[in-house]
N, C-alpha and C positions, 0 to 999 in steps of 0.2 A: 794032320800034323803039316806046318809050313814049310816053305821050303828055305833052305838056307844059305844066304848072302855072303859073296866073298869081300875080304879085305885087303888091306896090305896096314903094314905098320908103317908110317914115315918122320917118324919125329929123330929126333937130335941124337940120339943114341942108340948101340946095336941092335939092342932086343929090349923086350918088357914082359914082366910078368901081371898079366891083368885078372881081375877075378868078374866074373861075370852071372848073372843070375840062375841063369840055365846051365852053359857050359862049365862053369865051376872055373878053379886057376888054368890057366893058359900061357906059355909063352909064346909070343910073337917078333919073328924077329924081323929086321930091318927091311924093307922091300919084298917080302916073301909073302905070297898071296896064300891067305886060309879062310875057310868056311866057316862062319856062326849060325845058327838057329835066326830065326826071321823076330823073334823077342828079341834077342842079344844085340841084333843089327841094329836096331833101335837106341841102343844104350850108346852103339860107337858111331852111328850117324852125327852125333853131335859132337864128336870131337875132332878137334882139327889134327892130331897125331894119327887119325885113321885116316883112309879115303877106299870108298867103294872100287871094287876092283872088276874088270870083266871077267864074265865066267871061262872065255874061252882060254884065259892063261892055264898055264897049268898049275894048279895050286896043291896045298898041302896041306895035312890033318894038324893043328895047331899039336903040343905038345905037353901032354897033362903033366902038372905036377905032383909027385907023389910026397906026402905031409908024413 
């Protein structure tokens, strides 16, 4: 299994819900570090509203959305 990667949402609003192929639907709060699997990290790496975050920062689990 691939190691996860840490990201932060840095977009213009307080939080967003995103749909990732492996992690499913998660809610990302602005400026809060969260972890996704390596495959989903490739999706976020190309998005200007997300930046890679240092693993040394405290990270939180993304909130899964109940449908």
